[in-house]
PAMI-908734 format. One record per residue (C-alpha): residue number from 1; residue in one letter; x, y, z. Coordinates in nm, 2 decimals. Last residue first. Layout:
PAMI-908734
k: NUM | r: a | X: X | Y: Y | Z: Z
...
END
This chain:
PAMI-908734
k: 190 | r: p | X: 3.01 | Y: 20.19 | Z: -11.91
k: 189 | r: v | X: 3.34 | Y: 20.35 | Z: -11.84
k: 188 | r: v | X: 3.58 | Y: 20.30 | Z: -12.07
k: 187 | r: i | X: 3.98 | Y: 20.35 | Z: -12.01
k: 186 | r: t | X: 4.20 | Y: 20.37 | Z: -12.32
k: 185 | r: d | X: 4.59 | Y: 20.27 | Z: -12.28
k: 184 | r: g | X: 4.81 | Y: 20.46 | Z: -12.55
k: 183 | r: p | X: 5.08 | Y: 20.50 | Z: -12.33
k: 182 | r: r | X: 5.09 | Y: 20.26 | Z: -12.01
k: 181 | r: l | X: 4.84 | Y: 20.26 | Z: -11.68
k: 180 | r: i | X: 4.93 | Y: 20.07 | Z: -11.36
k: 179 | r: l | X: 4.66 | Y: 19.86 | Z: -11.25
k: 178 | r: e | X: 4.66 | Y: 19.80 | Z: -10.84
k: 177 | r: q | X: 4.55 | Y: 19.46 | Z: -10.78
k: 176 | r: g | X: 4.23 | Y: 19.47 | Z: -10.54
k: 175 | r: g | X: 4.37 | Y: 19.38 | Z: -10.18
k: 174 | r: d | X: 4.16 | Y: 19.26 | Z: -9.92
k: 173 | r: p | X: 4.06 | Y: 19.63 | Z: -9.82
k: 172 | r: s | X: 3.83 | Y: 19.69 | Z: -10.14
k: 171 | r: i | X: 3.91 | Y: 19.99 | Z: -10.36
k: 170 | r: l | X: 4.04 | Y: 19.82 | Z: -10.66
k: 169 | r: d | X: 3.81 | Y: 19.53 | Z: -10.64
k: 168 | r: s | X: 3.50 | Y: 19.75 | Z: -10.61
k: 167 | r: y | X: 3.60 | Y: 19.95 | Z: -10.91
k: 166 | r: r | X: 3.59 | Y: 19.60 | Z: -11.11
k: 165 | r: v | X: 3.83 | Y: 19.58 | Z: -11.40
k: 164 | r: p | X: 3.83 | Y: 19.41 | Z: -11.71
k: 163 | r: i | X: 4.14 | Y: 19.43 | Z: -11.91
k: 162 | r: q | X: 4.13 | Y: 19.43 | Z: -12.28
k: 161 | r: s | X: 4.44 | Y: 19.32 | Z: -12.47
k: 160 | r: g | X: 4.56 | Y: 19.46 | Z: -12.80
k: 159 | r: n | X: 4.79 | Y: 19.17 | Z: -12.80
k: 158 | r: t | X: 5.08 | Y: 19.36 | Z: -12.96
k: 157 | r: d | X: 5.02 | Y: 19.64 | Z: -12.71
k: 156 | r: t | X: 4.74 | Y: 19.91 | Z: -12.76
k: 155 | r: r | X: 4.58 | Y: 19.81 | Z: -12.40
k: 154 | r: i | X: 4.18 | Y: 19.86 | Z: -12.39
k: 153 | r: v | X: 4.10 | Y: 19.91 | Z: -11.98
k: 152 | r: v | X: 3.77 | Y: 19.77 | Z: -11.92
k: 151 | r: i | X: 3.51 | Y: 19.90 | Z: -11.64
k: 150 | r: g | X: 3.23 | Y: 19.73 | Z: -11.56
k: 149 | r: d | X: 3.19 | Y: 19.75 | Z: -11.20
k: 148 | r: s | X: 3.18 | Y: 20.12 | Z: -11.21
k: 147 | r: n | X: 2.85 | Y: 20.12 | Z: -11.40
k: 146 | r: a | X: 2.86 | Y: 20.47 | Z: -11.44
k: 145 | r: f | X: 2.48 | Y: 20.64 | Z: -11.44
k: 144 | r: d | X: 2.55 | Y: 20.90 | Z: -11.16
k: 143 | r: t | X: 2.87 | Y: 21.01 | Z: -11.33
k: 142 | r: f | X: 3.23 | Y: 20.86 | Z: -11.21
k: 141 | r: g | X: 3.52 | Y: 21.07 | Z: -11.11
k: 140 | r: g | X: 3.65 | Y: 21.41 | Z: -11.28
k: 139 | r: a | X: 3.87 | Y: 21.26 | Z: -11.55
k: 138 | r: l | X: 4.19 | Y: 21.30 | Z: -11.35
k: 137 | r: a | X: 4.02 | Y: 21.10 | Z: -11.05
k: 136 | r: i | X: 3.95 | Y: 20.82 | Z: -11.31
k: 135 | r: a | X: 4.32 | Y: 20.82 | Z: -11.39
k: 134 | r: q | X: 4.43 | Y: 20.83 | Z: -11.02
k: 133 | r: l | X: 4.21 | Y: 20.53 | Z: -10.97
k: 132 | r: l | X: 4.39 | Y: 20.38 | Z: -11.32
k: 131 | r: s | X: 4.71 | Y: 20.43 | Z: -11.18
k: 130 | r: v | X: 4.93 | Y: 20.66 | Z: -11.31
k: 129 | r: r | X: 5.35 | Y: 20.61 | Z: -11.31
k: 128 | r: g | X: 5.51 | Y: 20.89 | Z: -11.47
k: 127 | r: r | X: 5.36 | Y: 21.15 | Z: -11.65
k: 126 | r: l | X: 5.08 | Y: 21.01 | Z: -11.85
k: 125 | r: p | X: 4.90 | Y: 21.29 | Z: -12.02
k: 124 | r: y | X: 4.50 | Y: 21.31 | Z: -12.01
k: 123 | r: a | X: 4.29 | Y: 21.27 | Z: -12.33
k: 122 | r: g | X: 3.93 | Y: 21.30 | Z: -12.27
k: 121 | r: p | X: 3.63 | Y: 21.26 | Z: -12.05
k: 120 | r: n | X: 3.55 | Y: 21.49 | Z: -11.79
k: 119 | r: h | X: 3.24 | Y: 21.37 | Z: -11.55
k: 118 | r: v | X: 3.31 | Y: 21.01 | Z: -11.64
k: 117 | r: e | X: 3.02 | Y: 20.78 | Z: -11.80
k: 116 | r: g | X: 3.20 | Y: 20.69 | Z: -12.11
k: 115 | r: t | X: 3.57 | Y: 20.80 | Z: -12.21
k: 114 | r: v | X: 3.93 | Y: 20.83 | Z: -12.04
k: 113 | r: f | X: 4.25 | Y: 20.81 | Z: -12.29
k: 112 | r: v | X: 4.58 | Y: 20.80 | Z: -12.18
k: 111 | r: r | X: 4.85 | Y: 20.99 | Z: -12.28
k: 110 | r: s | X: 5.27 | Y: 21.00 | Z: -12.31
k: 109 | r: s | X: 5.30 | Y: 21.14 | Z: -12.69
k: 108 | r: n | X: 5.43 | Y: 21.47 | Z: -12.58
k: 107 | r: v | X: 5.73 | Y: 21.36 | Z: -12.38
k: 106 | r: e | X: 6.00 | Y: 21.64 | Z: -12.49
k: 105 | r: r | X: 6.37 | Y: 21.62 | Z: -12.52
k: 104 | r: v | X: 6.42 | Y: 21.22 | Z: -12.55
k: 103 | r: i | X: 6.79 | Y: 21.15 | Z: -12.59
k: 102 | r: v | X: 6.91 | Y: 20.98 | Z: -12.89
k: 101 | r: t | X: 7.31 | Y: 20.91 | Z: -12.90
k: 100 | r: v | X: 7.51 | Y: 20.79 | Z: -13.21
k: 99 | r: r | X: 7.86 | Y: 20.72 | Z: -13.22
k: 98 | r: p | X: 7.95 | Y: 20.67 | Z: -13.61
k: 97 | r: e | X: 8.26 | Y: 20.46 | Z: -13.67
k: 96 | r: q | X: 8.37 | Y: 20.61 | Z: -14.00
k: 95 | r: v | X: 8.04 | Y: 20.83 | Z: -14.08
k: 94 | r: y | X: 7.91 | Y: 20.77 | Z: -14.49
k: 93 | r: p | X: 7.83 | Y: 20.39 | Z: -14.51
k: 92 | r: q | X: 7.81 | Y: 20.37 | Z: -14.12
k: 91 | r: l | X: 7.52 | Y: 20.62 | Z: -14.10
k: 90 | r: s | X: 7.22 | Y: 20.38 | Z: -14.16
k: 89 | r: h | X: 7.39 | Y: 20.14 | Z: -13.87
k: 88 | r: k | X: 7.42 | Y: 20.40 | Z: -13.66
k: 87 | r: l | X: 7.07 | Y: 20.56 | Z: -13.72
k: 86 | r: a | X: 6.92 | Y: 20.22 | Z: -13.63
k: 85 | r: e | X: 7.17 | Y: 20.18 | Z: -13.34
k: 84 | r: a | X: 7.03 | Y: 20.56 | Z: -13.20
k: 83 | r: l | X: 6.69 | Y: 20.42 | Z: -13.24
k: 82 | r: e | X: 6.71 | Y: 20.08 | Z: -13.00
k: 81 | r: t | X: 6.89 | Y: 20.29 | Z: -12.78
k: 80 | r: p | X: 6.61 | Y: 20.56 | Z: -12.76
k: 79 | r: t | X: 6.35 | Y: 20.29 | Z: -12.73
k: 78 | r: k | X: 6.19 | Y: 20.23 | Z: -13.05
k: 77 | r: g | X: 5.79 | Y: 20.22 | Z: -13.11
k: 76 | r: a | X: 5.77 | Y: 20.54 | Z: -13.29
k: 75 | r: a | X: 6.13 | Y: 20.64 | Z: -13.48
k: 74 | r: q | X: 6.08 | Y: 20.48 | Z: -13.80
k: 73 | r: l | X: 6.37 | Y: 20.66 | Z: -14.03
k: 72 | r: e | X: 6.33 | Y: 20.86 | Z: -14.32
k: 71 | r: g | X: 6.62 | Y: 21.02 | Z: -14.51
k: 70 | r: v | X: 6.99 | Y: 20.86 | Z: -14.33
k: 69 | r: m | X: 7.22 | Y: 21.12 | Z: -14.52
k: 68 | r: p | X: 7.07 | Y: 21.41 | Z: -14.37
k: 67 | r: m | X: 6.78 | Y: 21.28 | Z: -14.08
k: 66 | r: s | X: 6.42 | Y: 21.28 | Z: -14.13
k: 65 | r: i | X: 6.21 | Y: 21.13 | Z: -13.86
k: 64 | r: f | X: 5.89 | Y: 20.87 | Z: -13.85
k: 63 | r: g | X: 5.66 | Y: 20.80 | Z: -13.63
k: 62 | r: d | X: 5.36 | Y: 20.90 | Z: -13.90
k: 61 | r: p | X: 5.26 | Y: 21.23 | Z: -13.66
k: 60 | r: r | X: 5.62 | Y: 21.32 | Z: -13.69
k: 59 | r: v | X: 5.89 | Y: 21.26 | Z: -13.43
k: 58 | r: p | X: 6.02 | Y: 21.58 | Z: -13.37
k: 57 | r: l | X: 6.40 | Y: 21.67 | Z: -13.44
k: 56 | r: t | X: 6.67 | Y: 21.81 | Z: -13.26
k: 55 | r: r | X: 7.01 | Y: 21.79 | Z: -13.44
k: 54 | r: s | X: 7.37 | Y: 21.63 | Z: -13.46
k: 53 | r: l | X: 7.45 | Y: 21.54 | Z: -13.82
k: 52 | r: e | X: 7.62 | Y: 21.90 | Z: -13.88
k: 51 | r: p | X: 7.79 | Y: 21.85 | Z: -13.54
k: 50 | r: d | X: 7.97 | Y: 21.55 | Z: -13.66
k: 49 | r: r | X: 8.25 | Y: 21.46 | Z: -13.36
k: 48 | r: w | X: 8.01 | Y: 21.22 | Z: -13.18
k: 47 | r: v | X: 7.68 | Y: 21.21 | Z: -13.35
k: 46 | r: a | X: 7.41 | Y: 21.36 | Z: -13.12
k: 45 | r: i | X: 7.00 | Y: 21.34 | Z: -13.16
k: 44 | r: d | X: 6.81 | Y: 21.52 | Z: -12.94
k: 43 | r: l | X: 6.46 | Y: 21.40 | Z: -12.98
k: 42 | r: v | X: 6.12 | Y: 21.55 | Z: -12.98
k: 41 | r: d | X: 5.82 | Y: 21.34 | Z: -12.91
k: 40 | r: e | X: 5.50 | Y: 21.37 | Z: -13.14
k: 39 | r: r | X: 5.45 | Y: 21.06 | Z: -13.18
k: 38 | r: g | X: 5.60 | Y: 20.81 | Z: -12.95
k: 37 | r: i | X: 5.92 | Y: 20.69 | Z: -12.85
k: 36 | r: r | X: 5.89 | Y: 20.38 | Z: -12.63
k: 35 | r: y | X: 6.02 | Y: 20.40 | Z: -12.23
k: 34 | r: p | X: 6.14 | Y: 20.09 | Z: -12.09
k: 33 | r: q | X: 5.89 | Y: 19.91 | Z: -11.91
k: 32 | r: e | X: 5.81 | Y: 19.88 | Z: -11.52
k: 31 | r: s | X: 5.65 | Y: 19.64 | Z: -11.44
k: 30 | r: n | X: 5.26 | Y: 19.63 | Z: -11.35
k: 29 | r: d | X: 5.19 | Y: 19.30 | Z: -11.55
k: 28 | r: v | X: 4.81 | Y: 19.24 | Z: -11.47
k: 27 | r: k | X: 4.65 | Y: 18.95 | Z: -11.36
k: 26 | r: v | X: 4.29 | Y: 18.93 | Z: -11.40
k: 25 | r: s | X: 4.04 | Y: 19.00 | Z: -11.11
k: 24 | r: p | X: 3.88 | Y: 18.68 | Z: -10.99
k: 23 | r: q | X: 3.55 | Y: 18.65 | Z: -11.11
k: 22 | r: h | X: 3.20 | Y: 18.72 | Z: -10.93
k: 21 | r: a | X: 2.98 | Y: 18.48 | Z: -11.03
k: 20 | r: c | X: 3.12 | Y: 18.22 | Z: -10.80
k: 19 | r: g | X: 2.90 | Y: 18.29 | Z: -10.53
k: 18 | r: a | X: 2.59 | Y: 18.28 | Z: -10.73
k: 17 | r: l | X: 2.68 | Y: 17.94 | Z: -10.84
k: 16 | r: l | X: 2.71 | Y: 17.86 | Z: -10.43
k: 15 | r: m | X: 2.37 | Y: 18.02 | Z: -10.37
k: 14 | r: v | X: 2.23 | Y: 17.84 | Z: -10.66
k: 13 | r: g | X: 2.34 | Y: 17.51 | Z: -10.57
k: 12 | r: l | X: 2.24 | Y: 17.60 | Z: -10.20
k: 11 | r: v | X: 1.88 | Y: 17.65 | Z: -10.32
k: 10 | r: t | X: 1.90 | Y: 17.35 | Z: -10.51
k: 9 | r: w | X: 2.01 | Y: 17.13 | Z: -10.27
k: 8 | r: f | X: 1.75 | Y: 17.26 | Z: -10.02
k: 7 | r: g | X: 1.47 | Y: 17.21 | Z: -10.27
k: 6 | r: a | X: 1.58 | Y: 16.85 | Z: -10.35
k: 5 | r: s | X: 1.61 | Y: 16.79 | Z: -9.97
k: 4 | r: t | X: 1.25 | Y: 16.95 | Z: -9.90
k: 3 | r: k | X: 1.11 | Y: 16.73 | Z: -10.18
k: 2 | r: g | X: 1.23 | Y: 16.39 | Z: -10.05
k: 1 | r: m | X: 1.13 | Y: 16.44 | Z: -9.69
END
């Protein structure tokens, strides 16, 4: 009875450990984030009562814009309101009580990248709320050799985080968490 009991507990232990091998999905912040200006976006900058300073400018590939009297100013990574405040501060020595408005005219920087075992890897524009499943569909779906339960989303936020995702969790009826993509995310399908 000792060997049978030990064998039973060994098998039960292995089964329990195998059941625990499935890791719970990572909690992801899907909250709406304010739009951040990116490289190659086009901005309308209006300085109230000063048409010579008001203009439409592209954000250069290095993330800067050039304005008269202000010179070079970092635009990429700022919200339109933050950039307007920076411009206002830079113009104060030259313009009495400057009122600056920044409007994003063209969004050209908002992209996600899909690479690995998908039919059409590449960069895809991010228009509105796009989920991971939608991005994989845009890339033509998985190839025959894809490890769909080994997907990693590399997020280019301040943490440089990597989010492991199991496709089977995303499509499960018991509610896998939807992952909303952000500009600059890279989806790697091994």
